[in-house]
PDBQT receptor file of N, H, CA, C and O in Angstrom, charges set to zero:
ATOM      1  N   MET A   1      16.326  11.258 -11.588  1.00  0.00    +0.000 N 
ATOM      2  CA  MET A   1      15.243   9.779 -11.746  1.00  0.00    +0.000 C 
ATOM      3  C   MET A   1      13.749  10.229 -12.210  1.00  0.00    +0.000 C 
ATOM      4  O   MET A   1      13.045  10.996 -11.552  1.00  0.00    +0.000 OA
ATOM      5  N   PRO A   2      13.350   9.591 -13.531  1.00  0.00    +0.000 N 
ATOM      6  CA  PRO A   2      12.328   9.700 -14.072  1.00  0.00    +0.000 C 
ATOM      7  C   PRO A   2      11.284   9.292 -13.301  1.00  0.00    +0.000 C 
ATOM      8  O   PRO A   2      11.437   8.481 -12.387  1.00  0.00    +0.000 OA
ATOM      9  N   LEU A   3       9.967   9.904 -13.657  1.00  0.00    +0.000 N 
ATOM     10  H   LEU A   3       9.842  10.562 -14.399  1.00  0.00    +0.000 HD
ATOM     11  CA  LEU A   3       9.000   9.849 -12.914  1.00  0.00    +0.000 C 
ATOM     12  C   LEU A   3       7.623   8.985 -13.556  1.00  0.00    +0.000 C 
ATOM     13  O   LEU A   3       7.022   9.530 -14.481  1.00  0.00    +0.000 OA
ATOM     14  N   LEU A   4       7.064   7.438 -12.981  1.00  0.00    +0.000 N 
ATOM     15  H   LEU A   4       7.553   6.995 -12.229  1.00  0.00    +0.000 HD
ATOM     16  CA  LEU A   4       6.445   6.649 -13.421  1.00  0.00    +0.000 C 
ATOM     17  C   LEU A   4       5.382   6.638 -13.160  1.00  0.00    +0.000 C 
ATOM     18  O   LEU A   4       5.159   6.925 -11.984  1.00  0.00    +0.000 OA
ATOM     19  N   THR A   5       4.710   6.463 -13.644  1.00  0.00    +0.000 N 
ATOM     20  H   THR A   5       4.892   6.229 -14.599  1.00  0.00    +0.000 HD
ATOM     21  CA  THR A   5       2.870   6.462 -13.500  1.00  0.00    +0.000 C 
ATOM     22  C   THR A   5       2.575   4.824 -13.001  1.00  0.00    +0.000 C 
ATOM     23  O   THR A   5       3.020   3.954 -13.749  1.00  0.00    +0.000 OA
ATOM     24  N   SER A   6       2.099   4.546 -12.200  1.00  0.00    +0.000 N 
ATOM     25  H   SER A   6       1.738   5.253 -11.592  1.00  0.00    +0.000 HD
ATOM     26  CA  SER A   6       1.461   3.101 -11.973  1.00  0.00    +0.000 C 
ATOM     27  C   SER A   6       1.315   2.172 -13.476  1.00  0.00    +0.000 C 
ATOM     28  O   SER A   6       1.593   0.975 -13.546  1.00  0.00    +0.000 OA
ATOM     29  N   LYS A   7       0.892   2.889 -14.464  1.00  0.00    +0.000 N 
ATOM     30  H   LYS A   7       0.667   3.862 -14.407  1.00  0.00    +0.000 HD
ATOM     31  CA  LYS A   7       0.748   1.912 -15.400  1.00  0.00    +0.000 C 
ATOM     32  C   LYS A   7       1.879   1.755 -15.975  1.00  0.00    +0.000 C 
ATOM     33  O   LYS A   7       1.991   0.751 -16.678  1.00  0.00    +0.000 OA
ATOM     34  N   ALA A   8       2.990   2.636 -15.861  1.00  0.00    +0.000 N 
ATOM     35  H   ALA A   8       2.899   3.452 -15.289  1.00  0.00    +0.000 HD
ATOM     36  CA  ALA A   8       4.149   2.870 -16.634  1.00  0.00    +0.000 C 
ATOM     37  C   ALA A   8       5.252   1.923 -15.846  1.00  0.00    +0.000 C 
ATOM     38  O   ALA A   8       6.260   1.551 -16.447  1.00  0.00    +0.000 OA
ATOM     39  N   ASN A   9       5.027   1.575 -14.558  1.00  0.00    +0.000 N 
ATOM     40  H   ASN A   9       4.208   1.877 -14.070  1.00  0.00    +0.000 HD
ATOM     41  CA  ASN A   9       5.947   1.064 -13.730  1.00  0.00    +0.000 C 
ATOM     42  C   ASN A   9       5.573  -0.632 -14.097  1.00  0.00    +0.000 C 
ATOM     43  O   ASN A   9       4.495  -1.154 -13.813  1.00  0.00    +0.000 OA
ATOM     44  N   PRO A  10       6.828  -1.400 -14.852  1.00  0.00    +0.000 N 
ATOM     45  CA  PRO A  10       6.597  -2.900 -14.677  1.00  0.00    +0.000 C 
ATOM     46  C   PRO A  10       6.704  -3.777 -13.417  1.00  0.00    +0.000 C 
ATOM     47  O   PRO A  10       6.727  -4.999 -13.270  1.00  0.00    +0.000 OA
ATOM     48  N   ARG A  11       6.735  -3.200 -12.938  1.00  0.00    +0.000 N 
ATOM     49  H   ARG A  11       6.717  -2.208 -13.058  1.00  0.00    +0.000 HD
ATOM     50  CA  ARG A  11       6.512  -3.805 -11.038  1.00  0.00    +0.000 C 
ATOM     51  C   ARG A  11       4.864  -3.603 -10.993  1.00  0.00    +0.000 C 
ATOM     52  O   ARG A  11       4.070  -4.379 -10.461  1.00  0.00    +0.000 OA
ATOM     53  N   PHE A  12       4.662  -2.809 -11.436  1.00  0.00    +0.000 N 
ATOM     54  H   PHE A  12       5.307  -2.179 -11.868  1.00  0.00    +0.000 HD
ATOM     55  CA  PHE A  12       2.991  -2.647 -10.904  1.00  0.00    +0.000 C 
ATOM     56  C   PHE A  12       2.094  -3.521 -11.993  1.00  0.00    +0.000 C 
ATOM     57  O   PHE A  12       1.041  -4.131 -11.806  1.00  0.00    +0.000 OA
ATOM     58  N   ARG A  13       2.929  -3.356 -13.261  1.00  0.00    +0.000 N 
ATOM     59  H   ARG A  13       3.785  -2.860 -13.412  1.00  0.00    +0.000 HD
ATOM     60  CA  ARG A  13       2.071  -4.280 -14.536  1.00  0.00    +0.000 C 
ATOM     61  C   ARG A  13       1.854  -5.972 -13.868  1.00  0.00    +0.000 C 
ATOM     62  O   ARG A  13       0.812  -6.628 -13.866  1.00  0.00    +0.000 OA
ATOM     63  N   ALA A  14       3.089  -6.332 -13.381  1.00  0.00    +0.000 N 
ATOM     64  H   ALA A  14       3.935  -5.799 -13.383  1.00  0.00    +0.000 HD
ATOM     65  CA  ALA A  14       3.011  -7.806 -12.868  1.00  0.00    +0.000 C 
ATOM     66  C   ALA A  14       2.391  -7.711 -11.509  1.00  0.00    +0.000 C 
ATOM     67  O   ALA A  14       1.814  -8.780 -11.310  1.00  0.00    +0.000 OA
ATOM     68  N   LEU A  15       2.291  -7.139 -10.778  1.00  0.00    +0.000 N 
ATOM     69  H   LEU A  15       2.760  -6.270 -10.940  1.00  0.00    +0.000 HD
ATOM     70  CA  LEU A  15       1.121  -7.291  -9.480  1.00  0.00    +0.000 C 
ATOM     71  C   LEU A  15      -0.010  -7.401 -10.232  1.00  0.00    +0.000 C 
ATOM     72  O   LEU A  15      -0.493  -8.516 -10.433  1.00  0.00    +0.000 OA
ATOM     73  N   GLN A  16      -0.764  -5.901 -10.909  1.00  0.00    +0.000 N 
ATOM     74  H   GLN A  16      -0.372  -4.996 -10.746  1.00  0.00    +0.000 HD
ATOM     75  CA  GLN A  16      -2.194  -5.839 -11.437  1.00  0.00    +0.000 C 
ATOM     76  C   GLN A  16      -2.088  -7.158 -12.278  1.00  0.00    +0.000 C 
ATOM     77  O   GLN A  16      -3.171  -7.695 -12.045  1.00  0.00    +0.000 OA
ATOM     78  N   ALA A  17      -1.446  -7.924 -13.064  1.00  0.00    +0.000 N 
ATOM     79  H   ALA A  17      -0.566  -7.489 -13.253  1.00  0.00    +0.000 HD
ATOM     80  CA  ALA A  17      -1.347  -9.199 -13.676  1.00  0.00    +0.000 C 
ATOM     81  C   ALA A  17      -1.679 -10.312 -12.606  1.00  0.00    +0.000 C 
ATOM     82  O   ALA A  17      -2.790 -10.840 -12.638  1.00  0.00    +0.000 OA
ATOM     83  N   HIS A  18      -0.769 -10.672 -11.685  1.00  0.00    +0.000 N 
ATOM     84  H   HIS A  18       0.134 -10.243 -11.660  1.00  0.00    +0.000 HD
ATOM     85  CA  HIS A  18      -0.785 -11.735 -10.821  1.00  0.00    +0.000 C 
ATOM     86  C   HIS A  18      -2.675 -11.576 -10.075  1.00  0.00    +0.000 C 
ATOM     87  O   HIS A  18      -3.437 -12.515  -9.845  1.00  0.00    +0.000 OA
ATOM     88  N   LEU A  19      -2.970  -9.938  -9.843  1.00  0.00    +0.000 N 
ATOM     89  H   LEU A  19      -2.351  -9.175 -10.030  1.00  0.00    +0.000 HD
ATOM     90  CA  LEU A  19      -4.145 -10.119  -8.988  1.00  0.00    +0.000 C 
ATOM     91  C   LEU A  19      -5.549  -9.813  -9.709  1.00  0.00    +0.000 C 
ATOM     92  O   LEU A  19      -6.582  -9.666  -9.054  1.00  0.00    +0.000 OA
ATOM     93  N   LYS A  20      -5.493  -9.713 -11.385  1.00  0.00    +0.000 N 
ATOM     94  H   LYS A  20      -4.655  -9.832 -11.916  1.00  0.00    +0.000 HD
ATOM     95  CA  LYS A  20      -6.140 -10.011 -11.988  1.00  0.00    +0.000 C 
ATOM     96  C   LYS A  20      -6.620 -11.535 -12.200  1.00  0.00    +0.000 C 
ATOM     97  O   LYS A  20      -7.733 -11.872 -12.604  1.00  0.00    +0.000 OA
ATOM     98  N   ALA A  21      -5.546 -12.396 -11.843  1.00  0.00    +0.000 N 
ATOM     99  H   ALA A  21      -4.642 -12.122 -11.515  1.00  0.00    +0.000 HD
ATOM    100  CA  ALA A  21      -5.737 -13.419 -12.334  1.00  0.00    +0.000 C 
ATOM    101  C   ALA A  21      -6.433 -14.154 -11.072  1.00  0.00    +0.000 C 
ATOM    102  O   ALA A  21      -7.265 -15.042 -11.264  1.00  0.00    +0.000 OA
ATOM    103  N   GLY A  22      -6.013 -13.700  -9.635  1.00  0.00    +0.000 N 
ATOM    104  H   GLY A  22      -5.337 -12.980  -9.479  1.00  0.00    +0.000 HD
ATOM    105  CA  GLY A  22      -7.179 -14.418  -8.642  1.00  0.00    +0.000 C 
ATOM    106  C   GLY A  22      -8.689 -14.163  -8.606  1.00  0.00    +0.000 C 
ATOM    107  O   GLY A  22      -9.480 -14.403  -7.695  1.00  0.00    +0.000 OA
ATOM    108  N   GLY A  23      -8.933 -13.546  -9.977  1.00  0.00    +0.000 N 
ATOM    109  H   GLY A  23      -8.290 -13.351 -10.718  1.00  0.00    +0.000 HD
ATOM    110  CA  GLY A  23     -10.912 -13.093  -9.988  1.00  0.00    +0.000 C 
ATOM    111  C   GLY A  23     -11.149 -12.937  -8.683  1.00  0.00    +0.000 C 
ATOM    112  O   GLY A  23     -10.530 -12.276  -7.849  1.00  0.00    +0.000 OA
ATOM    113  N   LEU A  24     -12.568 -13.932  -8.530  1.00  0.00    +0.000 N 
ATOM    114  H   LEU A  24     -13.071 -14.469  -9.207  1.00  0.00    +0.000 HD
ATOM    115  CA  LEU A  24     -13.108 -13.701  -7.499  1.00  0.00    +0.000 C 
ATOM    116  C   LEU A  24     -12.551 -14.521  -6.590  1.00  0.00    +0.000 C 
ATOM    117  O   LEU A  24     -13.470 -14.912  -5.872  1.00  0.00    +0.000 OA
ATOM    118  N   ARG A  25     -11.654 -14.929  -6.286  1.00  0.00    +0.000 N 
ATOM    119  H   ARG A  25     -10.907 -14.611  -6.870  1.00  0.00    +0.000 HD
ATOM    120  CA  ARG A  25     -10.946 -15.283  -5.134  1.00  0.00    +0.000 C 
ATOM    121  C   ARG A  25     -10.548 -14.746  -4.375  1.00  0.00    +0.000 C 
ATOM    122  O   ARG A  25     -10.261 -15.238  -3.284  1.00  0.00    +0.000 OA
ATOM    123  N   ARG A  26     -10.401 -13.612  -4.670  1.00  0.00    +0.000 N 
ATOM    124  H   ARG A  26     -10.634 -13.213  -5.557  1.00  0.00    +0.000 HD
ATOM    125  CA  ARG A  26      -9.233 -12.300  -4.171  1.00  0.00    +0.000 C 
ATOM    126  C   ARG A  26      -9.987 -11.946  -2.844  1.00  0.00    +0.000 C 
ATOM    127  O   ARG A  26     -11.129 -11.531  -2.645  1.00  0.00    +0.000 OA
ATOM    128  N   GLU A  27      -9.015 -12.235  -2.060  1.00  0.00    +0.000 N 
ATOM    129  H   GLU A  27      -8.087 -12.572  -2.221  1.00  0.00    +0.000 HD
ATOM    130  CA  GLU A  27      -9.298 -11.998  -0.559  1.00  0.00    +0.000 C 
ATOM    131  C   GLU A  27      -8.759 -10.503   0.109  1.00  0.00    +0.000 C 
ATOM    132  O   GLU A  27      -9.113 -10.163   1.238  1.00  0.00    +0.000 OA
ATOM    133  N   ALA A  28      -8.224 -10.005  -0.396  1.00  0.00    +0.000 N 
ATOM    134  H   ALA A  28      -7.936 -10.281  -1.313  1.00  0.00    +0.000 HD
ATOM    135  CA  ALA A  28      -7.976  -8.780  -0.204  1.00  0.00    +0.000 C 
ATOM    136  C   ALA A  28      -7.997  -7.311  -1.092  1.00  0.00    +0.000 C 
ATOM    137  O   ALA A  28      -8.371  -7.490  -2.251  1.00  0.00    +0.000 OA
ATOM    138  N   THR A  29      -7.740  -6.228  -0.832  1.00  0.00    +0.000 N 
ATOM    139  H   THR A  29      -7.435  -6.082   0.109  1.00  0.00    +0.000 HD
ATOM    140  CA  THR A  29      -7.631  -5.062  -1.723  1.00  0.00    +0.000 C 
ATOM    141  C   THR A  29      -6.625  -4.319  -1.954  1.00  0.00    +0.000 C 
ATOM    142  O   THR A  29      -6.138  -3.712  -1.001  1.00  0.00    +0.000 OA
ATOM    143  N   LEU A  30      -6.126  -4.192  -3.104  1.00  0.00    +0.000 N 
ATOM    144  H   LEU A  30      -6.522  -4.685  -3.879  1.00  0.00    +0.000 HD
ATOM    145  CA  LEU A  30      -4.484  -3.207  -3.043  1.00  0.00    +0.000 C 
ATOM    146  C   LEU A  30      -4.947  -1.828  -2.930  1.00  0.00    +0.000 C 
ATOM    147  O   LEU A  30      -5.559  -1.308  -3.863  1.00  0.00    +0.000 OA
ATOM    148  N   LEU A  31      -4.672  -1.148  -1.754  1.00  0.00    +0.000 N 
ATOM    149  H   LEU A  31      -4.175  -1.570  -0.996  1.00  0.00    +0.000 HD
ATOM    150  CA  LEU A  31      -4.944   0.263  -1.864  1.00  0.00    +0.000 C 
ATOM    151  C   LEU A  31      -3.503   1.324  -2.452  1.00  0.00    +0.000 C 
ATOM    152  O   LEU A  31      -2.518   1.540  -1.746  1.00  0.00    +0.000 OA
ATOM    153  N   LEU A  32      -3.726   1.993  -4.172  1.00  0.00    +0.000 N 
ATOM    154  H   LEU A  32      -4.526   1.818  -4.745  1.00  0.00    +0.000 HD
ATOM    155  CA  LEU A  32      -2.571   2.462  -4.400  1.00  0.00    +0.000 C 
ATOM    156  C   LEU A  32      -3.141   4.059  -4.797  1.00  0.00    +0.000 C 
ATOM    157  O   LEU A  32      -4.305   4.458  -4.843  1.00  0.00    +0.000 OA
ATOM    158  N   GLY A  33      -2.044   4.694  -5.023  1.00  0.00    +0.000 N 
ATOM    159  H   GLY A  33      -1.099   4.371  -4.986  1.00  0.00    +0.000 HD
ATOM    160  CA  GLY A  33      -2.211   6.333  -4.833  1.00  0.00    +0.000 C 
ATOM    161  C   GLY A  33      -2.984   6.745  -3.934  1.00  0.00    +0.000 C 
ATOM    162  O   GLY A  33      -2.896   6.264  -2.805  1.00  0.00    +0.000 OA
ATOM    163  N   GLU A  34      -3.868   7.678  -4.218  1.00  0.00    +0.000 N 
ATOM    164  H   GLU A  34      -3.940   8.068  -5.136  1.00  0.00    +0.000 HD
ATOM    165  CA  GLU A  34      -4.777   8.690  -3.818  1.00  0.00    +0.000 C 
ATOM    166  C   GLU A  34      -5.597   7.817  -2.289  1.00  0.00    +0.000 C 
ATOM    167  O   GLU A  34      -5.810   8.234  -1.151  1.00  0.00    +0.000 OA
ATOM    168  N   LYS A  35      -5.946   6.175  -3.103  1.00  0.00    +0.000 N 
ATOM    169  H   LYS A  35      -5.773   5.836  -4.028  1.00  0.00    +0.000 HD
ATOM    170  CA  LYS A  35      -6.811   5.615  -1.873  1.00  0.00    +0.000 C 
ATOM    171  C   LYS A  35      -5.873   5.229  -1.105  1.00  0.00    +0.000 C 
ATOM    172  O   LYS A  35      -6.233   5.131   0.068  1.00  0.00    +0.000 OA
ATOM    173  N   LEU A  36      -4.694   4.943  -1.331  1.00  0.00    +0.000 N 
ATOM    174  H   LEU A  36      -4.402   5.022  -2.284  1.00  0.00    +0.000 HD
ATOM    175  CA  LEU A  36      -3.770   4.258  -0.333  1.00  0.00    +0.000 C 
ATOM    176  C   LEU A  36      -3.313   5.228   0.585  1.00  0.00    +0.000 C 
ATOM    177  O   LEU A  36      -3.041   4.692   1.659  1.00  0.00    +0.000 OA
ATOM    178  N   ILE A  37      -3.055   6.873   0.579  1.00  0.00    +0.000 N 
ATOM    179  H   ILE A  37      -3.276   7.309  -0.293  1.00  0.00    +0.000 HD
ATOM    180  CA  ILE A  37      -2.440   7.644   1.117  1.00  0.00    +0.000 C 
ATOM    181  C   ILE A  37      -3.978   8.237   1.809  1.00  0.00    +0.000 C 
ATOM    182  O   ILE A  37      -3.713   8.952   2.776  1.00  0.00    +0.000 OA
ATOM    183  N   GLU A  38      -5.260   8.144   1.606  1.00  0.00    +0.000 N 
ATOM    184  H   GLU A  38      -5.476   7.562   0.821  1.00  0.00    +0.000 HD
ATOM    185  CA  GLU A  38      -6.552   8.415   2.400  1.00  0.00    +0.000 C 
ATOM    186  C   GLU A  38      -6.333   7.432   3.559  1.00  0.00    +0.000 C 
ATOM    187  O   GLU A  38      -5.989   7.659   4.719  1.00  0.00    +0.000 OA
ATOM    188  N   ALA A  39      -6.620   6.298   2.947  1.00  0.00    +0.000 N 
ATOM    189  H   ALA A  39      -6.899   6.114   2.004  1.00  0.00    +0.000 HD
ATOM    190  CA  ALA A  39      -6.447   5.259   4.066  1.00  0.00    +0.000 C 
ATOM    191  C   ALA A  39      -5.364   5.288   5.094  1.00  0.00    +0.000 C 
ATOM    192  O   ALA A  39      -5.619   4.988   6.260  1.00  0.00    +0.000 OA
ATOM    193  N   TRP A  40      -4.004   5.682   4.659  1.00  0.00    +0.000 N 
ATOM    194  H   TRP A  40      -3.797   5.926   3.712  1.00  0.00    +0.000 HD
ATOM    195  CA  TRP A  40      -3.187   5.636   5.778  1.00  0.00    +0.000 C 
ATOM    196  C   TRP A  40      -3.377   7.049   6.857  1.00  0.00    +0.000 C 
ATOM    197  O   TRP A  40      -3.415   6.954   8.084  1.00  0.00    +0.000 OA
ATOM    198  N   ALA A  41      -3.450   7.951   6.316  1.00  0.00    +0.000 N 
ATOM    199  H   ALA A  41      -3.418   8.027   5.319  1.00  0.00    +0.000 HD
ATOM    200  CA  ALA A  41      -4.232   9.017   6.764  1.00  0.00    +0.000 C 
ATOM    201  C   ALA A  41      -5.064   8.792   8.083  1.00  0.00    +0.000 C 
ATOM    202  O   ALA A  41      -4.781   9.240   9.194  1.00  0.00    +0.000 OA
ATOM    203  N   GLU A  42      -5.934   8.163   7.809  1.00  0.00    +0.000 N 
ATOM    204  H   GLU A  42      -6.163   7.799   6.907  1.00  0.00    +0.000 HD
ATOM    205  CA  GLU A  42      -7.224   7.659   8.431  1.00  0.00    +0.000 C 
ATOM    206  C   GLU A  42      -6.588   7.022   9.239  1.00  0.00    +0.000 C 
ATOM    207  O   GLU A  42      -6.958   7.278  10.385  1.00  0.00    +0.000 OA
ATOM    208  N   ALA A  43      -5.615   6.139   9.171  1.00  0.00    +0.000 N 
ATOM    209  H   ALA A  43      -5.314   5.930   8.240  1.00  0.00    +0.000 HD
ATOM    210  CA  ALA A  43      -5.019   5.071  10.447  1.00  0.00    +0.000 C 
ATOM    211  C   ALA A  43      -4.357   5.439  11.598  1.00  0.00    +0.000 C 
ATOM    212  O   ALA A  43      -4.277   4.971  12.733  1.00  0.00    +0.000 OA
ATOM    213  N   ARG A  44      -3.631   6.962  10.682  1.00  0.00    +0.000 N 
ATOM    214  H   ARG A  44      -3.696   7.342   9.759  1.00  0.00    +0.000 HD
ATOM    215  CA  ARG A  44      -2.876   7.666  11.682  1.00  0.00    +0.000 C 
ATOM    216  C   ARG A  44      -3.650   8.353  12.585  1.00  0.00    +0.000 C 
ATOM    217  O   ARG A  44      -3.190   8.945  13.562  1.00  0.00    +0.000 OA
ATOM    218  N   GLN A  45      -4.777   8.294  12.298  1.00  0.00    +0.000 N 
ATOM    219  H   GLN A  45      -5.151   7.813  11.504  1.00  0.00    +0.000 HD
ATOM    220  CA  GLN A  45      -5.896   9.202  13.258  1.00  0.00    +0.000 C 
ATOM    221  C   GLN A  45      -6.046   8.328  14.878  1.00  0.00    +0.000 C 
ATOM    222  O   GLN A  45      -6.049   8.913  15.962  1.00  0.00    +0.000 OA
ATOM    223  N   THR A  46      -6.177   6.659  14.669  1.00  0.00    +0.000 N 
ATOM    224  H   THR A  46      -6.175   6.185  13.789  1.00  0.00    +0.000 HD
ATOM    225  CA  THR A  46      -6.510   5.891  15.577  1.00  0.00    +0.000 C 
ATOM    226  C   THR A  46      -5.099   5.563  16.632  1.00  0.00    +0.000 C 
ATOM    227  O   THR A  46      -3.896   5.675  16.401  1.00  0.00    +0.000 OA
ATOM    228  N   THR A  47      -5.798   5.146  17.786  1.00  0.00    +0.000 N 
ATOM    229  H   THR A  47      -6.776   5.055  17.974  1.00  0.00    +0.000 HD
ATOM    230  CA  THR A  47      -4.289   5.005  19.002  1.00  0.00    +0.000 C 
ATOM    231  C   THR A  47      -3.487   4.299  18.649  1.00  0.00    +0.000 C 
ATOM    232  O   THR A  47      -2.300   4.490  18.911  1.00  0.00    +0.000 OA
ATOM    233  N   ALA A  48      -3.983   3.140  17.855  1.00  0.00    +0.000 N 
ATOM    234  H   ALA A  48      -4.948   2.984  17.642  1.00  0.00    +0.000 HD
ATOM    235  CA  ALA A  48      -2.619   1.997  17.351  1.00  0.00    +0.000 C 
ATOM    236  C   ALA A  48      -1.649   2.965  15.792  1.00  0.00    +0.000 C 
ATOM    237  O   ALA A  48      -0.604   2.487  15.352  1.00  0.00    +0.000 OA
ATOM    238  N   GLY A  49      -2.251   4.268  15.208  1.00  0.00    +0.000 N 
ATOM    239  H   GLY A  49      -3.101   4.656  15.566  1.00  0.00    +0.000 HD
ATOM    240  CA  GLY A  49      -1.540   4.453  14.543  1.00  0.00    +0.000 C 
ATOM    241  C   GLY A  49      -0.649   5.507  14.823  1.00  0.00    +0.000 C 
ATOM    242  O   GLY A  49       0.267   5.916  14.110  1.00  0.00    +0.000 OA
ATOM    243  N   LYS A  50      -1.070   5.977  16.126  1.00  0.00    +0.000 N 
ATOM    244  H   LYS A  50      -1.815   5.645  16.705  1.00  0.00    +0.000 HD
ATOM    245  CA  LYS A  50       0.041   7.262  16.685  1.00  0.00    +0.000 C 
ATOM    246  C   LYS A  50       1.192   6.721  17.160  1.00  0.00    +0.000 C 
ATOM    247  O   LYS A  50       2.306   7.237  17.074  1.00  0.00    +0.000 OA
ATOM    248  N   ARG A  51       0.881   5.518  17.739  1.00  0.00    +0.000 N 
ATOM    249  H   ARG A  51      -0.024   5.099  17.809  1.00  0.00    +0.000 HD
ATOM    250  CA  ARG A  51       2.299   4.612  18.464  1.00  0.00    +0.000 C 
ATOM    251  C   ARG A  51       3.330   4.814  17.592  1.00  0.00    +0.000 C 
ATOM    252  O   ARG A  51       3.075   5.118  16.427  1.00  0.00    +0.000 OA
ATOM    253  N   PRO A  52       4.496   4.689  17.987  1.00  0.00    +0.000 N 
ATOM    254  CA  PRO A  52       5.718   4.597  16.725  1.00  0.00    +0.000 C 
ATOM    255  C   PRO A  52       5.802   3.464  16.509  1.00  0.00    +0.000 C 
ATOM    256  O   PRO A  52       5.458   2.660  17.375  1.00  0.00    +0.000 OA
ATOM    257  N   PRO A  53       6.248   3.081  15.379  1.00  0.00    +0.000 N 
ATOM    258  CA  PRO A  53       6.607   1.768  14.650  1.00  0.00    +0.000 C 
ATOM    259  C   PRO A  53       7.676   1.021  15.654  1.00  0.00    +0.000 C 
ATOM    260  O   PRO A  53       8.513   1.668  16.284  1.00  0.00    +0.000 OA
ATOM    261  N   THR A  54       7.567  -0.297  15.728  1.00  0.00    +0.000 N 
ATOM    262  H   THR A  54       6.888  -0.822  15.216  1.00  0.00    +0.000 HD
ATOM    263  CA  THR A  54       8.396  -1.286  16.778  1.00  0.00    +0.000 C 
ATOM    264  C   THR A  54       9.841  -1.145  16.195  1.00  0.00    +0.000 C 
ATOM    265  O   THR A  54      10.659  -1.812  16.830  1.00  0.00    +0.000 OA
ATOM    266  N   SER A  55      10.233  -0.610  15.395  1.00  0.00    +0.000 N 
ATOM    267  H   SER A  55       9.569  -0.068  14.880  1.00  0.00    +0.000 HD
ATOM    268  CA  SER A  55      11.614  -0.444  14.908  1.00  0.00    +0.000 C 
ATOM    269  C   SER A  55      12.186   1.001  15.653  1.00  0.00    +0.000 C 
ATOM    270  O   SER A  55      13.379   1.061  15.951  1.00  0.00    +0.000 OA
ATOM    271  N   ALA A  56      11.447   1.935  15.881  1.00  0.00    +0.000 N 
ATOM    272  H   ALA A  56      10.478   1.885  15.638  1.00  0.00    +0.000 HD
ATOM    273  CA  ALA A  56      11.799   2.809  16.524  1.00  0.00    +0.000 C 
ATOM    274  C   ALA A  56      12.014   2.768  17.724  1.00  0.00    +0.000 C 
ATOM    275  O   ALA A  56      12.965   3.419  18.157  1.00  0.00    +0.000 OA
ATOM    276  N   LEU A  57      11.283   2.075  18.528  1.00  0.00    +0.000 N 
ATOM    277  H   LEU A  57      10.511   1.546  18.176  1.00  0.00    +0.000 HD
ATOM    278  CA  LEU A  57      11.176   1.101  19.692  1.00  0.00    +0.000 C 
ATOM    279  C   LEU A  57      12.377   0.511  19.943  1.00  0.00    +0.000 C 
ATOM    280  O   LEU A  57      12.766   0.598  21.108  1.00  0.00    +0.000 OA
ATOM    281  N   ALA A  58      13.251  -0.218  18.963  1.00  0.00    +0.000 N 
ATOM    282  H   ALA A  58      12.935  -0.289  18.017  1.00  0.00    +0.000 HD
ATOM    283  CA  ALA A  58      14.320  -1.054  19.073  1.00  0.00    +0.000 C 
ATOM    284  C   ALA A  58      15.645   0.062  18.991  1.00  0.00    +0.000 C 
ATOM    285  O   ALA A  58      16.815  -0.266  19.191  1.00  0.00    +0.000 OA
ATOM    286  N   GLU A  59      15.336   0.986  18.765  1.00  0.00    +0.000 N 
ATOM    287  H   GLU A  59      14.386   1.253  18.603  1.00  0.00    +0.000 HD
ATOM    288  CA  GLU A  59      16.494   1.721  18.675  1.00  0.00    +0.000 C 
ATOM    289  C   GLU A  59      16.870   2.716  19.875  1.00  0.00    +0.000 C 
ATOM    290  O   GLU A  59      17.973   3.223  20.081  1.00  0.00    +0.000 OA
ATOM    291  N   THR A  60      15.928   2.844  20.470  1.00  0.00    +0.000 N 
ATOM    292  H   THR A  60      15.032   2.432  20.303  1.00  0.00    +0.000 HD
ATOM    293  CA  THR A  60      16.066   3.881  21.635  1.00  0.00    +0.000 C 
ATOM    294  C   THR A  60      16.904   2.595  23.190  1.00  0.00    +0.000 C 
ATOM    295  O   THR A  60      17.164   3.058  24.301  1.00  0.00    +0.000 OA
TER     296      THR A  60
């Protein structure tokens, strides 16, 4: 499977175009790449982040 960078990924381009169209009305920030990994790692350090996902609870 070839590795696609975010700029080469057609889904990313479509999402980026959609977000740019929102302009100043944007209400959320989309984290990608390194920023997403950093945010995920920080969230895992919280009490809520240490809980198992609800799907894991349903399997037991």
